N, CA, C, O and the ligand as a Tripos MOL2 file, in Angstrom:
@<TRIPOS>MOLECULE
protein
  293   291    74     0     0
PROTEIN
NO_CHARGES

@<TRIPOS>ATOM
      1 N          -1.3980   10.2400   10.6150 N.3       1 MET1
      2 CA         -0.6420   11.1490    9.8690 C.3       1 MET1
      3 C          -0.6890   10.9130    8.4010 C.2       1 MET1
      4 O          -0.9560    9.8010    7.9470 O.2       1 MET1
      5 N          -0.4240   11.9840    7.6250 N.am      2 MET2
      6 CA         -0.2050   11.7860    6.1020 C.3       2 MET2
      7 C           1.2670   11.6080    5.8900 C.2       2 MET2
      8 O           2.1380   12.2030    6.5250 O.2       2 MET2
      9 N           1.4460   10.8040    5.0130 N.am      3 LEU3
     10 CA          2.6420   10.3790    4.5940 C.3       3 LEU3
     11 C           2.8910   10.6270    3.0840 C.2       3 LEU3
     12 O           2.0590   10.1000    2.3450 O.2       3 LEU3
     13 N           3.8180   11.2860    2.5290 N.am      4 LYS4
     14 CA          4.0350   11.5060    1.1230 C.3       4 LYS4
     15 C           4.8590   10.4540    0.6170 C.2       4 LYS4
     16 O           5.9620   10.1560    1.0740 O.2       4 LYS4
     17 N           4.2470    9.8700   -0.4030 N.am      5 ILE5
     18 CA          4.8690    8.7680   -1.1680 C.3       5 ILE5
     19 C           4.9270    9.0440   -2.5450 C.2       5 ILE5
     20 O           3.8850    9.2750   -3.1580 O.2       5 ILE5
     21 N           6.3220    9.0470   -3.2560 N.am      6 LYS6
     22 CA          6.3650    9.3190   -4.4910 C.3       6 LYS6
     23 C           6.4970    8.1080   -5.3440 C.2       6 LYS6
     24 O           7.3400    7.2510   -5.0770 O.2       6 LYS6
     25 N           5.8560    8.0270   -6.1550 N.am      7 CYS7
     26 CA          5.6520    6.9310   -7.1200 C.3       7 CYS7
     27 C           7.0530    6.6410   -7.7880 C.2       7 CYS7
     28 O           7.6200    7.6370   -8.2370 O.2       7 CYS7
     29 N           7.6120    5.5870   -7.9030 N.am      8 PRO8
     30 CA          8.7340    5.3400   -8.5140 C.3       8 PRO8
     31 C           8.7400    5.2720  -10.1480 C.2       8 PRO8
     32 O           9.7020    5.5650  -10.8590 O.2       8 PRO8
     33 N           7.4850    4.8320  -10.5790 N.am      9 LYS9
     34 CA          7.2120    4.7250  -11.8710 C.3       9 LYS9
     35 C           7.0320    6.0240  -12.4680 C.2       9 LYS9
     36 O           7.7410    6.2980  -13.4360 O.2       9 LYS9
     37 N           6.1230    6.9430  -12.0070 N.am     10 CYS10
     38 CA          5.8120    8.1660  -12.6360 C.3      10 CYS10
     39 C           6.2910    9.4250  -11.9000 C.2      10 CYS10
     40 O           6.0300   10.5050  -12.4280 O.2      10 CYS10
     41 N           6.9710    9.4060  -10.7250 N.am     11 ASN11
     42 CA          7.3860   10.3850   -9.9810 C.3      11 ASN11
     43 C           6.3430   11.2570   -9.3100 C.2      11 ASN11
     44 O           6.6450   12.3060   -8.7410 O.2      11 ASN11
     45 N           4.9050   10.7150   -9.4090 N.am     12 THR12
     46 CA          3.9920   11.5440   -8.8120 C.3      12 THR12
     47 C           3.9070   11.3760   -7.3480 C.2      12 THR12
     48 O           4.0110   10.2570   -6.8450 O.2      12 THR12
     49 N           3.7110   12.5050   -6.5990 N.am     13 GLU13
     50 CA          3.5720   12.4020   -5.1850 C.3      13 GLU13
     51 C           2.2940   12.2000   -4.8340 C.2      13 GLU13
     52 O           1.4380   12.9340   -5.3290 O.2      13 GLU13
     53 N           1.9630   11.2790   -4.0130 N.am     14 GLY14
     54 CA          0.7550   10.9280   -3.5210 C.3      14 GLY14
     55 C           0.7760   10.9840   -1.9870 C.2      14 GLY14
     56 O           1.8560   10.9100   -1.4000 O.2      14 GLY14
     57 N          -0.3670   11.1110   -1.3250 N.am     15 SER15
     58 CA         -0.4150   10.9200    0.3380 C.3      15 SER15
     59 C          -1.1290    9.7910    0.6750 C.2      15 SER15
     60 O          -2.1220    9.3440    0.1000 O.2      15 SER15
     61 N          -0.4860    9.3040    1.7710 N.am     16 PHE16
     62 CA         -0.9650    7.9090    2.2930 C.3      16 PHE16
     63 C          -1.3190    8.2890    3.7540 C.2      16 PHE16
     64 O          -0.5700    8.9790    4.4460 O.2      16 PHE16
     65 N          -2.4200    7.8310    4.1500 N.am     17 SER17
     66 CA         -2.6490    8.1630    5.5870 C.3      17 SER17
     67 C          -2.3180    6.8580    6.3440 C.2      17 SER17
     68 O          -2.5860    5.7140    5.9760 O.2      17 SER17
     69 N          -1.7170    7.2240    7.4120 N.am     18 LEU18
     70 CA         -0.8440    6.3510    8.1190 C.3      18 LEU18
     71 C          -1.6900    6.3570    9.6000 C.2      18 LEU18
     72 O          -1.9080    7.3580   10.2820 O.2      18 LEU18
     73 N          -2.1350    4.8560    9.9290 N.am     19 VAL19
     74 CA         -2.7590    4.8170   11.2430 C.3      19 VAL19
     75 C          -1.8990    4.6070   12.2980 C.2      19 VAL19
     76 O          -2.1060    5.1090   13.4030 O.2      19 VAL19
     77 N          -0.8690    3.8470   12.0280 N.am     20 GLU20
     78 CA          0.1530    3.5840   12.8250 C.3      20 GLU20
     79 C           1.6590    4.0170   12.4500 C.2      20 GLU20
     80 O           1.7750    4.3150   11.2620 O.2      20 GLU20
     81 N           2.8350    4.1130   13.2150 N.am     21 SER21
     82 CA          3.9090    4.5760   12.6960 C.3      21 SER21
     83 C           4.6210    3.4670   11.8880 C.2      21 SER21
     84 O           5.7370    3.6420   11.4000 O.2      21 SER21
     85 N           3.9510    2.3670   11.7750 N.am     22 SER22
     86 CA          4.4400    1.4450   10.6730 C.3      22 SER22
     87 C           3.6460    0.7650   10.0230 C.2      22 SER22
     88 O           2.6780    0.3250   10.6440 O.2      22 SER22
     89 N           3.7580    0.4800    8.7310 N.am     23 TYR23
     90 CA          2.9760   -0.2520    7.8100 C.3      23 TYR23
     91 C           3.6310   -1.0930    6.7730 C.2      23 TYR23
     92 O           4.7030   -0.8530    6.2170 O.2      23 TYR23
     93 N           2.7400   -2.2440    6.5620 N.am     24 HIS24
     94 CA          3.5640   -2.9690    5.5360 C.3      24 HIS24
     95 C           2.2770   -3.5500    4.5870 C.2      24 HIS24
     96 O           1.4730   -4.3490    5.0670 O.2      24 HIS24
     97 N           2.1860   -3.1370    3.4030 N.am     25 GLY25
     98 CA          1.0180   -3.4160    2.7390 C.3      25 GLY25
     99 C           0.9960   -2.9120    1.4260 C.2      25 GLY25
    100 O           2.0780   -2.6740    0.8890 O.2      25 GLY25
    101 N          -0.2360   -2.6730    0.7110 N.am     26 LEU26
    102 CA         -0.3320   -2.2320   -0.4930 C.3      26 LEU26
    103 C          -0.4440   -0.8490   -0.7550 C.2      26 LEU26
    104 O          -0.9760   -0.1490    0.1070 O.2      26 LEU26
    105 N           0.0090   -0.2830   -1.9110 N.am     27 TYR27
    106 CA         -0.1500    1.2760   -2.1510 C.3      27 TYR27
    107 C          -0.1190    1.3260   -3.5410 C.2      27 TYR27
    108 O           0.6940    0.7530   -4.2660 O.2      27 TYR27
    109 N          -1.2220    2.1780   -3.9420 N.am     28 ARG28
    110 CA         -1.3300    2.2070   -5.3960 C.3      28 ARG28
    111 C          -1.2980    3.7300   -5.8730 C.2      28 ARG28
    112 O          -1.9050    4.5950   -5.2400 O.2      28 ARG28
    113 N          -0.6540    3.9790   -6.8780 N.am     29 CYS29
    114 CA         -0.6160    5.3770   -7.3860 C.3      29 CYS29
    115 C          -1.8450    5.8290   -7.8190 C.2      29 CYS29
    116 O          -2.6000    5.1460   -8.5110 O.2      29 CYS29
    117 N          -2.0910    7.0020   -7.4240 N.am     30 TRP30
    118 CA         -3.5630    7.4490   -7.9270 C.3      30 TRP30
    119 C          -3.2400    8.0040   -9.4520 C.2      30 TRP30
    120 O          -4.2080    8.0480  -10.2110 O.2      30 TRP30
    121 N          -2.3160    8.3110   -9.8180 N.am     31 LYS31
    122 CA         -2.0790    8.7800  -11.1030 C.3      31 LYS31
    123 C          -2.0260    7.7590  -12.2350 C.2      31 LYS31
    124 O          -2.9100    7.7060  -13.0900 O.2      31 LYS31
    125 N          -0.9070    6.9020  -12.2190 N.am     32 CYS32
    126 CA         -0.7040    5.7280  -13.0340 C.3      32 CYS32
    127 C          -1.1260    4.4760  -12.6080 C.2      32 CYS32
    128 O          -0.8240    3.5150  -13.3160 O.2      32 CYS32
    129 N          -1.8000    4.2850  -11.5350 N.am     33 ARG33
    130 CA         -2.5990    3.1270  -11.0850 C.3      33 ARG33
    131 C          -1.4920    2.1590  -10.7500 C.2      33 ARG33
    132 O          -1.8930    1.0260  -10.4840 O.2      33 ARG33
    133 N          -0.2800    2.3380  -10.7060 N.am     34 ALA34
    134 CA          0.6930    1.1190  -10.5070 C.3      34 ALA34
    135 C           0.7960    0.7330   -9.0730 C.2      34 ALA34
    136 O           1.0930    1.5860   -8.2360 O.2      34 ALA34
    137 N           0.5680   -0.5080   -8.7440 N.am     35 PRO35
    138 CA          0.5970   -1.1750   -7.3550 C.3      35 PRO35
    139 C           2.0260   -1.1570   -6.8500 C.2      35 PRO35
    140 O           2.9870   -1.1110   -7.6180 O.2      35 PRO35
    141 N           2.1290   -1.1950   -5.5300 N.am     36 PHE36
    142 CA          3.2730   -1.4420   -4.9260 C.3      36 PHE36
    143 C           3.1320   -1.8230   -3.8280 C.2      36 PHE36
    144 O           2.1790   -1.4220   -3.1600 O.2      36 PHE36
    145 N           4.1490   -2.8100   -3.2750 N.am     37 THR37
    146 CA          4.1820   -3.0710   -1.8570 C.3      37 THR37
    147 C           5.0150   -2.0140   -0.9880 C.2      37 THR37
    148 O           6.1890   -1.8260   -1.3080 O.2      37 THR37
    149 N           4.5410   -1.4060   -0.0480 N.am     38 ILE38
    150 CA          5.3540   -0.3350    0.6060 C.3      38 ILE38
    151 C           5.6080   -0.8420    2.0860 C.2      38 ILE38
    152 O           4.7670   -1.5370    2.6580 O.2      38 ILE38
    153 N           6.7900   -0.4700    2.6790 N.am     39 LYS39
    154 CA          6.9850   -0.7130    4.0820 C.3      39 LYS39
    155 C           7.4870    0.7330    4.6250 C.2      39 LYS39
    156 O           8.2570    1.5580    4.1340 O.2      39 LYS39
    157 N           6.7890    0.7130    5.7650 N.am     40 ILE40
    158 CA          6.8480    2.1910    6.5310 C.3      40 ILE40
    159 C           7.4050    1.8290    7.8770 C.2      40 ILE40
    160 O           6.9350    0.8440    8.4470 O.2      40 ILE40
    161 N           8.2630    2.4550    8.3830 N.am     41 GLU41
    162 CA          8.8770    2.2860    9.8510 C.3      41 GLU41
    163 C           9.1540    3.6680   10.3600 C.2      41 GLU41
    164 O           9.7830    4.5390    9.7590 O.2      41 GLU41
    165 N           8.6130    3.7550   11.5280 N.am     42 ASN42
    166 CA          8.8360    5.1490   12.2460 C.3      42 ASN42
    167 C           8.3810    6.3560   11.3800 C.2      42 ASN42
    168 O           9.0480    7.3890   11.4170 O.2      42 ASN42
    169 N           7.2470    6.2660   10.5840 N.am     43 ASN43
    170 CA          6.6640    7.3170    9.7490 C.3      43 ASN43
    171 C           7.6600    7.5660    8.6330 C.2      43 ASN43
    172 O           7.6920    8.6270    8.0110 O.2      43 ASN43
    173 N           8.4430    6.5790    8.4130 N.am     44 GLU44
    174 CA          9.5570    6.7030    6.8970 C.3      44 GLU44
    175 C           9.3290    5.6220    5.9990 C.2      44 GLU44
    176 O           9.1820    4.4670    6.3990 O.2      44 GLU44
    177 N           9.2920    5.9710    4.7290 N.am     45 LEU45
    178 CA          9.1800    5.1210    3.7510 C.3      45 LEU45
    179 C          10.6870    4.1130    3.6500 C.2      45 LEU45
    180 O          11.8100    4.5320    3.3670 O.2      45 LEU45
    181 N          10.3710    2.9690    3.9110 N.am     46 LYS46
    182 CA         11.6530    2.1370    3.8860 C.3      46 LYS46
    183 C          11.8530    1.5560    2.5450 C.2      46 LYS46
    184 O          12.9730    1.5790    2.0360 O.2      46 LYS46
    185 N          10.7730    1.0040    1.9020 N.am     47 SER47
    186 CA         10.8720    0.3850    0.6870 C.3      47 SER47
    187 C           9.5390    0.5350   -0.0200 C.2      47 SER47
    188 O           8.4500    0.7620    0.5080 O.2      47 SER47
    189 N           9.8260    0.3610   -1.3640 N.am     48 CYS48
    190 CA          8.4690    0.4610   -2.3550 C.3      48 CYS48
    191 C           8.9660   -0.3820   -3.3220 C.2      48 CYS48
    192 O           9.9560   -0.1090   -4.0010 O.2      48 CYS48
    193 N           8.3170   -1.4090   -3.4150 N.am     49 GLU49
    194 CA          8.3460   -2.5980   -4.6030 C.3      49 GLU49
    195 C           7.3310   -2.4630   -5.4090 C.2      49 GLU49
    196 O           6.1960   -2.2030   -5.0090 O.2      49 GLU49
    197 N           7.6770   -2.6450   -6.7240 N.am     50 PRO50
    198 CA          6.6110   -2.7910   -7.6440 C.3      50 PRO50
    199 C           5.9600   -4.1780   -7.7580 C.2      50 PRO50
    200 O           6.6320   -5.2080   -7.6860 O.2      50 PRO50
    201 N           4.6790   -4.1710   -7.9320 N.am     51 LEU51
    202 CA          3.9680   -5.2870   -7.8260 C.3      51 LEU51
    203 C           3.1070   -5.6860   -8.9850 C.2      51 LEU51
    204 O           2.3720   -4.8510   -9.5140 O.2      51 LEU51
    205 N           3.1620   -6.8730   -9.3850 N.am     52 SER52
    206 CA          2.4680   -7.1400  -10.6380 C.3      52 SER52
    207 C           0.7920   -6.9270  -10.2400 C.2      52 SER52
    208 O           0.3420   -7.0470   -9.1000 O.2      52 SER52
    209 N           0.0260   -6.5970  -11.4150 N.am     53 GLN53
    210 CA         -1.3140   -6.7360  -11.2260 C.3      53 GLN53
    211 C          -1.9800   -7.9410  -10.6880 C.2      53 GLN53
    212 O          -2.9850   -7.8730   -9.9800 O.2      53 GLN53
    213 N          -1.3050   -9.2360  -11.0940 N.am     54 GLU54
    214 CA         -2.0390  -10.2880  -10.6170 C.3      54 GLU54
    215 C          -1.6840  -10.5150   -9.2320 C.2      54 GLU54
    216 O          -2.4900  -11.1900   -8.5910 O.2      54 GLU54
    217 N          -0.4070   -9.9980   -8.4910 N.am     55 GLU55
    218 CA          0.0550  -10.2390   -7.1550 C.3      55 GLU55
    219 C          -0.8620   -9.1300   -6.5400 C.2      55 GLU55
    220 O          -1.2900   -9.5210   -5.4540 O.2      55 GLU55
    221 N          -1.2950   -7.9180   -6.8560 N.am     56 PHE56
    222 CA         -1.9140   -7.0250   -6.4320 C.3      56 PHE56
    223 C          -3.2000   -7.6570   -6.2470 C.2      56 PHE56
    224 O          -3.7190   -7.6590   -5.1310 O.2      56 PHE56
    225 N          -3.7620   -8.1960   -7.2500 N.am     57 ASP57
    226 CA         -5.3210   -8.7700   -6.9550 C.3      57 ASP57
    227 C          -5.3040   -9.9350   -5.8350 C.2      57 ASP57
    228 O          -6.2910  -10.0940   -5.1170 O.2      57 ASP57
    229 N          -4.3490  -10.6060   -5.7300 N.am     58 LYS58
    230 CA         -4.1610  -11.7160   -4.8730 C.3      58 LYS58
    231 C          -4.2110  -11.2580   -3.5400 C.2      58 LYS58
    232 O          -4.9330  -11.7550   -2.6750 O.2      58 LYS58
    233 N          -3.3840  -10.2390   -3.3660 N.am     59 GLN59
    234 CA         -3.0570   -9.6680   -1.9860 C.3      59 GLN59
    235 C          -4.3870   -8.8560   -1.4790 C.2      59 GLN59
    236 O          -4.6900   -8.8100   -0.2870 O.2      59 GLN59
    237 N          -5.1460   -8.2210   -2.5120 N.am     60 GLN60
    238 CA         -6.3370   -7.4390   -2.3730 C.3      60 GLN60
    239 C          -7.4020   -8.3220   -1.7470 C.2      60 GLN60
    240 O          -8.1100   -7.9780   -0.8010 O.2      60 GLN60
    241 N          -7.4540   -9.6770   -2.4660 N.am     61 GLU61
    242 CA         -8.3190  -10.7360   -2.0080 C.3      61 GLU61
    243 C          -8.2260  -11.4030   -0.9050 C.2      61 GLU61
    244 O          -9.2200  -11.8720   -0.3490 O.2      61 GLU61
    245 N          -7.0770  -11.5230   -0.4730 N.am     62 MET62
    246 CA         -6.5070  -11.9410    0.7930 C.3      62 MET62
    247 C          -7.0340  -11.0040    2.2020 C.2      62 MET62
    248 O          -7.4960  -11.3660    3.2840 O.2      62 MET62
    249 N          -6.7470   -9.7230    1.6630 N.am     63 LYS63
    250 CA         -7.2060   -8.6970    2.6550 C.3      63 LYS63
    251 C          -8.8030   -8.7990    2.8850 C.2      63 LYS63
    252 O          -9.3460   -8.6870    3.9840 O.2      63 LYS63
    253 N          -9.3790   -9.0040    1.8050 N.am     64 ALA64
    254 CA        -10.7250   -8.8370    1.7600 C.3      64 ALA64
    255 C         -11.2190  -10.0630    2.5050 C.2      64 ALA64
    256 O         -12.2370   -9.9210    3.1830 O.2      64 ALA64
    257 N         -10.6000  -11.3030    2.4640 N.am     65 LEU65
    258 CA        -10.9360  -12.4530    3.0120 C.3      65 LEU65
    259 C         -10.6950  -12.4660    4.5860 C.2      65 LEU65
    260 O         -11.4640  -12.9650    5.4070 O.2      65 LEU65
    261 N          -9.4790  -11.8230    4.8610 N.am     66 ARG66
    262 CA         -9.4070  -11.4770    6.1180 C.3      66 ARG66
    263 C         -10.3550  -10.6070    7.0120 C.2      66 ARG66
    264 O         -10.6960  -10.9150    8.1540 O.2      66 ARG66
    265 N         -10.7530   -9.4220    6.3030 N.am     67 ASP67
    266 CA        -11.6710   -8.4370    6.6760 C.3      67 ASP67
    267 C         -13.1190   -9.1470    7.0550 C.2      67 ASP67
    268 O         -13.7900   -8.8970    8.0550 O.2      67 ASP67
    269 N         -13.4510  -10.1500    5.9480 N.am     68 LYS68
    270 CA        -14.6480  -10.9850    6.2170 C.3      68 LYS68
    271 C         -14.7040  -11.8360    7.3230 C.2      68 LYS68
    272 O         -15.6810  -11.9700    8.0590 O.2      68 LYS68
    273 N         -13.5840  -12.4330    7.4230 N.am     69 PHE69
    274 CA        -13.3580  -13.3260    8.8360 C.3      69 PHE69
    275 C         -13.5010  -12.4440    9.7420 C.2      69 PHE69
    276 O         -14.2960  -12.7770   10.6210 O.2      69 PHE69
    277 N         -12.9820  -11.3420    9.8690 N.am     70 LYS70
    278 CA        -13.1010  -10.4450   11.0290 C.3      70 LYS70
    279 C         -14.2990  -10.1840   11.6810 C.2      70 LYS70
    280 O         -14.5470  -10.2540   12.8850 O.2      70 LYS70
    281 N         -15.2760   -9.7610   10.4110 N.am     71 ARG71
    282 CA        -16.4350   -9.2880   10.5990 C.3      71 ARG71
    283 C         -17.3890  -10.3200   11.1790 C.2      71 ARG71
    284 O         -18.2930  -10.0120   11.9550 O.2      71 ARG71
    285 N         -17.1430  -11.5830   10.7590 N.am     72 HIS72
    286 CA        -18.0660  -12.8520   11.2440 C.3      72 HIS72
    287 C         -17.5680  -13.2490   12.6880 C.2      72 HIS72
    288 O         -18.2250  -14.0900   13.3010 O.2      72 HIS72
    289 N         -16.6750  -12.8080   13.1500 N.am     73 ASN73
    290 CA        -16.1990  -13.1270   14.4400 C.3      73 ASN73
    291 C         -16.8130  -12.3300   15.5940 C.2      73 ASN73
    292 O         -16.4550  -12.5450   16.7520 O.2      73 ASN73
    293 ZN          2.6490    6.4660  -10.6280 Zn       74 ZN74
@<TRIPOS>BOND
     1     1     2 1
     2     2     3 1
     3     3     4 2
     4     3     5 am
     5     5     6 1
     6     6     7 1
     7     7     8 2
     8     7     9 am
     9     9    10 1
    10    10    11 1
    11    11    12 2
    12    11    13 am
    13    13    14 1
    14    14    15 1
    15    15    16 2
    16    15    17 am
    17    17    18 1
    18    18    19 1
    19    19    20 2
    20    19    21 am
    21    21    22 1
    22    22    23 1
    23    23    24 2
    24    23    25 am
    25    25    26 1
    26    26    27 1
    27    27    28 2
    28    27    29 am
    29    29    30 1
    30    30    31 1
    31    31    32 2
    32    31    33 am
    33    33    34 1
    34    34    35 1
    35    35    36 2
    36    35    37 am
    37    37    38 1
    38    38    39 1
    39    39    40 2
    40    39    41 am
    41    41    42 1
    42    42    43 1
    43    43    44 2
    44    43    45 am
    45    45    46 1
    46    46    47 1
    47    47    48 2
    48    47    49 am
    49    49    50 1
    50    50    51 1
    51    51    52 2
    52    51    53 am
    53    53    54 1
    54    54    55 1
    55    55    56 2
    56    55    57 am
    57    57    58 1
    58    58    59 1
    59    59    60 2
    60    59    61 am
    61    61    62 1
    62    62    63 1
    63    63    64 2
    64    63    65 am
    65    65    66 1
    66    66    67 1
    67    67    68 2
    68    67    69 am
    69    69    70 1
    70    70    71 1
    71    71    72 2
    72    71    73 am
    73    73    74 1
    74    74    75 1
    75    75    76 2
    76    75    77 am
    77    77    78 1
    78    78    79 1
    79    79    80 2
    80    79    81 am
    81    81    82 1
    82    82    83 1
    83    83    84 2
    84    83    85 am
    85    85    86 1
    86    86    87 1
    87    87    88 2
    88    87    89 am
    89    89    90 1
    90    90    91 1
    91    91    92 2
    92    91    93 am
    93    93    94 1
    94    94    95 1
    95    95    96 2
    96    95    97 am
    97    97    98 1
    98    98    99 1
    99    99   100 2
   100    99   101 am
   101   101   102 1
   102   102   103 1
   103   103   104 2
   104   103   105 am
   105   105   106 1
   106   106   107 1
   107   107   108 2
   108   107   109 am
   109   109   110 1
   110   110   111 1
   111   111   112 2
   112   111   113 am
   113   113   114 1
   114   114   115 1
   115   115   116 2
   116   115   117 am
   117   117   118 1
   118   118   119 1
   119   119   120 2
   120   119   121 am
   121   121   122 1
   122   122   123 1
   123   123   124 2
   124   123   125 am
   125   125   126 1
   126   126   127 1
   127   127   128 2
   128   127   129 am
   129   129   130 1
   130   130   131 1
   131   131   132 2
   132   131   133 am
   133   133   134 1
   134   134   135 1
   135   135   136 2
   136   135   137 am
   137   137   138 1
   138   138   139 1
   139   139   140 2
   140   139   141 am
   141   141   142 1
   142   142   143 1
   143   143   144 2
   144   143   145 am
   145   145   146 1
   146   146   147 1
   147   147   148 2
   148   147   149 am
   149   149   150 1
   150   150   151 1
   151   151   152 2
   152   151   153 am
   153   153   154 1
   154   154   155 1
   155   155   156 2
   156   155   157 am
   157   157   158 1
   158   158   159 1
   159   159   160 2
   160   159   161 am
   161   161   162 1
   162   162   163 1
   163   163   164 2
   164   163   165 am
   165   165   166 1
   166   166   167 1
   167   167   168 2
   168   167   169 am
   169   169   170 1
   170   170   171 1
   171   171   172 2
   172   171   173 am
   173   173   174 1
   174   174   175 1
   175   175   176 2
   176   175   177 am
   177   177   178 1
   178   178   179 1
   179   179   180 2
   180   179   181 am
   181   181   182 1
   182   182   183 1
   183   183   184 2
   184   183   185 am
   185   185   186 1
   186   186   187 1
   187   187   188 2
   188   187   189 am
   189   189   190 1
   190   190   191 1
   191   191   192 2
   192   191   193 am
   193   193   194 1
   194   194   195 1
   195   195   196 2
   196   195   197 am
   197   197   198 1
   198   198   199 1
   199   199   200 2
   200   199   201 am
   201   201   202 1
   202   202   203 1
   203   203   204 2
   204   203   205 am
   205   205   206 1
   206   206   207 1
   207   207   208 2
   208   207   209 am
   209   209   210 1
   210   210   211 1
   211   211   212 2
   212   211   213 am
   213   213   214 1
   214   214   215 1
   215   215   216 2
   216   215   217 am
   217   217   218 1
   218   218   219 1
   219   219   220 2
   220   219   221 am
   221   221   222 1
   222   222   223 1
   223   223   224 2
   224   223   225 am
   225   225   226 1
   226   226   227 1
   227   227   228 2
   228   227   229 am
   229   229   230 1
   230   230   231 1
   231   231   232 2
   232   231   233 am
   233   233   234 1
   234   234   235 1
   235   235   236 2
   236   235   237 am
   237   237   238 1
   238   238   239 1
   239   239   240 2
   240   239   241 am
   241   241   242 1
   242   242   243 1
   243   243   244 2
   244   243   245 am
   245   245   246 1
   246   246   247 1
   247   247   248 2
   248   247   249 am
   249   249   250 1
   250   250   251 1
   251   251   252 2
   252   251   253 am
   253   253   254 1
   254   254   255 1
   255   255   256 2
   256   255   257 am
   257   257   258 1
   258   258   259 1
   259   259   260 2
   260   259   261 am
   261   261   262 1
   262   262   263 1
   263   263   264 2
   264   263   265 am
   265   265   266 1
   266   266   267 1
   267   267   268 2
   268   267   269 am
   269   269   270 1
   270   270   271 1
   271   271   272 2
   272   271   273 am
   273   273   274 1
   274   274   275 1
   275   275   276 2
   276   275   277 am
   277   277   278 1
   278   278   279 1
   279   279   280 2
   280   279   281 am
   281   281   282 1
   282   282   283 1
   283   283   284 2
   284   283   285 am
   285   285   286 1
   286   286   287 1
   287   287   288 2
   288   287   289 am
   289   289   290 1
   290   290   291 1
   291   291   292 2
@<TRIPOS>SUBSTRUCTURE
     1 MET1         2 RESIDUE 1 A MET
     2 MET2         6 RESIDUE 1 A MET
     3 LEU3        10 RESIDUE 1 A LEU
     4 LYS4        14 RESIDUE 1 A LYS
     5 ILE5        18 RESIDUE 1 A ILE
     6 LYS6        22 RESIDUE 1 A LYS
     7 CYS7        26 RESIDUE 1 A CYS
     8 PRO8        30 RESIDUE 1 A PRO
     9 LYS9        34 RESIDUE 1 A LYS
    10 CYS10       38 RESIDUE 1 A CYS
    11 ASN11       42 RESIDUE 1 A ASN
    12 THR12       46 RESIDUE 1 A THR
    13 GLU13       50 RESIDUE 1 A GLU
    14 GLY14       54 RESIDUE 1 A GLY
    15 SER15       58 RESIDUE 1 A SER
    16 PHE16       62 RESIDUE 1 A PHE
    17 SER17       66 RESIDUE 1 A SER
    18 LEU18       70 RESIDUE 1 A LEU
    19 VAL19       74 RESIDUE 1 A VAL
    20 GLU20       78 RESIDUE 1 A GLU
    21 SER21       82 RESIDUE 1 A SER
    22 SER22       86 RESIDUE 1 A SER
    23 TYR23       90 RESIDUE 1 A TYR
    24 HIS24       94 RESIDUE 1 A HIS
    25 GLY25       98 RESIDUE 1 A GLY
    26 LEU26      102 RESIDUE 1 A LEU
    27 TYR27      106 RESIDUE 1 A TYR
    28 ARG28      110 RESIDUE 1 A ARG
    29 CYS29      114 RESIDUE 1 A CYS
    30 TRP30      118 RESIDUE 1 A TRP
    31 LYS31      122 RESIDUE 1 A LYS
    32 CYS32      126 RESIDUE 1 A CYS
    33 ARG33      130 RESIDUE 1 A ARG
    34 ALA34      134 RESIDUE 1 A ALA
    35 PRO35      138 RESIDUE 1 A PRO
    36 PHE36      142 RESIDUE 1 A PHE
    37 THR37      146 RESIDUE 1 A THR
    38 ILE38      150 RESIDUE 1 A ILE
    39 LYS39      154 RESIDUE 1 A LYS
    40 ILE40      158 RESIDUE 1 A ILE
    41 GLU41      162 RESIDUE 1 A GLU
    42 ASN42      166 RESIDUE 1 A ASN
    43 ASN43      170 RESIDUE 1 A ASN
    44 GLU44      174 RESIDUE 1 A GLU
    45 LEU45      178 RESIDUE 1 A LEU
    46 LYS46      182 RESIDUE 1 A LYS
    47 SER47      186 RESIDUE 1 A SER
    48 CYS48      190 RESIDUE 1 A CYS
    49 GLU49      194 RESIDUE 1 A GLU
    50 PRO50      198 RESIDUE 1 A PRO
    51 LEU51      202 RESIDUE 1 A LEU
    52 SER52      206 RESIDUE 1 A SER
    53 GLN53      210 RESIDUE 1 A GLN
    54 GLU54      214 RESIDUE 1 A GLU
    55 GLU55      218 RESIDUE 1 A GLU
    56 PHE56      222 RESIDUE 1 A PHE
    57 ASP57      226 RESIDUE 1 A ASP
    58 LYS58      230 RESIDUE 1 A LYS
    59 GLN59      234 RESIDUE 1 A GLN
    60 GLN60      238 RESIDUE 1 A GLN
    61 GLU61      242 RESIDUE 1 A GLU
    62 MET62      246 RESIDUE 1 A MET
    63 LYS63      250 RESIDUE 1 A LYS
    64 ALA64      254 RESIDUE 1 A ALA
    65 LEU65      258 RESIDUE 1 A LEU
    66 ARG66      262 RESIDUE 1 A ARG
    67 ASP67      266 RESIDUE 1 A ASP
    68 LYS68      270 RESIDUE 1 A LYS
    69 PHE69      274 RESIDUE 1 A PHE
    70 LYS70      278 RESIDUE 1 A LYS
    71 ARG71      282 RESIDUE 1 A ARG
    72 HIS72      286 RESIDUE 1 A HIS
    73 ASN73      290 RESIDUE 1 A ASN
    74 ZN74       293 GROUP 0 **** ****
């Protein structure tokens, strides 16, 4: 399903495709490019925390590593 997420920084609404009813991870505003950590439970946005660019890169890196690991298994 698609969930609407309003960017706390610029108030632009973006859509986020949800695979499961809960999600905890990264979201980046398509307009102002601000990175956030979002938490979704039962198709509802529970929290949206701003993330520093540095932290975002680190998380992306970790995710890439995990995906890489998965592929090699
Ligand atoms: Zn924004």
